[in-house]
C-alpha positions as CSV (number, residue, x, y, z in Angstrom):
1,M,73.5,-32.5,-30.1
2,E,72.5,-34.9,-27.4
3,R,71.7,-38.5,-28.3
4,R,68.3,-39.7,-27.1
5,R,68.2,-43.1,-25.4
6,K,65.5,-45.5,-26.4
7,P,63.0,-46.2,-23.7
8,G,63.0,-49.7,-22.2
9,R,65.5,-51.9,-20.5
10,P,69.1,-50.8,-20.5
11,R,71.5,-52.9,-22.6
12,T,73.5,-55.4,-20.7
13,S,75.4,-56.8,-23.7
14,A,77.1,-55.3,-26.7
15,A,75.6,-58.1,-28.9
16,D,72.2,-57.6,-30.5
17,R,69.2,-59.7,-29.4
18,A,69.5,-62.2,-32.2
19,E,73.2,-62.8,-31.4
20,Q,72.3,-63.2,-27.7
21,L,69.8,-65.9,-28.6
22,R,72.3,-67.7,-30.8
23,Q,74.8,-67.8,-28.0
24,A,72.2,-69.1,-25.5
25,K,71.2,-71.9,-27.9
26,R,74.9,-72.9,-28.3
27,R,75.3,-73.1,-24.6
28,Q,72.1,-75.2,-24.2
29,R,73.3,-77.6,-26.9
30,A,76.7,-77.9,-25.2
31,A,75.0,-78.6,-21.9
32,R,72.8,-81.3,-23.4
33,R,75.8,-83.1,-24.6
34,E,77.1,-83.4,-21.0
35,P,76.3,-86.9,-19.6
36,R,75.5,-85.4,-16.2
37,F,72.9,-83.1,-17.7
38,A,70.4,-85.8,-18.7
39,A,70.8,-87.5,-15.3
40,A,70.3,-84.2,-13.4
41,L,67.3,-83.2,-15.6
42,G,65.7,-86.7,-15.1
43,A,66.2,-86.5,-11.3
44,F,64.7,-82.9,-11.2
45,L,61.7,-84.0,-13.2
46,D,61.1,-87.1,-11.1
47,E,61.0,-84.8,-8.0
48,S,59.0,-82.0,-9.6
49,V,56.3,-83.7,-11.8
50,V,54.1,-86.8,-11.6
51,D,52.8,-88.8,-14.5
52,V,49.1,-89.2,-13.8
53,R,48.8,-92.2,-16.1
54,A,51.4,-94.2,-14.2
55,W,49.5,-94.2,-10.9
56,P,46.0,-95.9,-10.9
57,A,44.5,-94.2,-7.8
58,L,45.8,-90.8,-9.0
59,R,44.4,-91.5,-12.5
60,E,41.0,-92.1,-10.9
61,L,41.2,-88.9,-8.9
62,A,42.3,-86.8,-11.9
63,W,39.6,-88.2,-14.2
64,N,38.6,-84.7,-15.2
65,R,42.1,-83.4,-16.1
66,K,43.5,-83.6,-19.6
67,D,47.2,-83.1,-18.6
68,R,49.3,-86.2,-18.4
69,W,51.9,-84.5,-16.2
70,I,51.1,-82.5,-13.1
71,P,53.3,-80.8,-10.5
72,A,54.2,-83.0,-7.6
73,Q,52.7,-80.6,-5.0
74,E,49.5,-80.5,-7.0
75,A,49.4,-84.3,-7.0
76,L,49.7,-84.4,-3.2
77,A,46.9,-81.8,-2.9
78,L,44.7,-84.0,-5.2
79,Y,45.4,-87.0,-3.0
80,E,44.7,-85.1,0.2
81,R,41.4,-83.5,-1.0
82,N,40.1,-86.8,-2.4
83,W,41.6,-89.3,0.0
84,R,38.1,-90.6,1.0
85,F,37.8,-92.0,-2.5
86,V,41.0,-94.0,-2.5
87,D,40.7,-97.7,-1.7
88,E,43.8,-98.3,0.4
89,R,43.5,-102.1,0.0
90,R,43.9,-101.8,-3.8
91,L,46.6,-99.2,-3.5
92,D,49.7,-100.3,-5.3
93,P,52.9,-100.5,-3.0
94,A,54.8,-98.3,-5.5
95,E,52.0,-95.7,-5.4
96,A,51.9,-95.8,-1.6
97,K,55.6,-95.1,-1.6
98,L,55.0,-92.2,-4.0
99,I,52.4,-90.8,-1.6
100,E,54.8,-91.1,1.3
101,Q,57.5,-89.4,-0.6
102,L,55.2,-86.5,-1.5
103,K,54.0,-86.2,2.1
104,T,57.6,-86.1,3.3
105,R,58.7,-83.6,0.7
106,Y,55.7,-81.2,0.9
107,G,54.5,-81.8,4.4
108,G,51.1,-83.2,3.8
109,G,49.1,-84.0,6.9
110,A,45.7,-84.7,5.5
111,I,46.4,-88.3,4.5
112,P,46.3,-90.8,7.4
113,E,49.1,-93.4,7.9
114,R,48.7,-96.6,5.9
115,G,46.5,-99.1,7.7
116,V,44.9,-96.6,10.0
117,Q,41.1,-97.1,10.0
118,R,39.0,-94.2,8.8
119,P,36.4,-92.8,11.1
């Protein structure tokens, strides 16, 4: 008598699903104990997401959003779409640096260089 196989994905491990999850959690806990993990995660998050509340001009542009953290590429798109509403004279130097970093990383071209007069 031939054994019927269950439909779905083929098994890639001899362990059942619950055991696979336990093993994955153990590996995650071990990784979190590594000192380099926290530093690497922090660097990744600094490059990948932006805290809307930390940047005054971005906070004004994102007034209708409820999320505190947005993807960095989305933050640049928000700056580019609404640049006409940003008062460059009141722009914090740290926020100007953030915008330059975002432009460099994601290739934004819709924001003029700092100090260039608007038409």
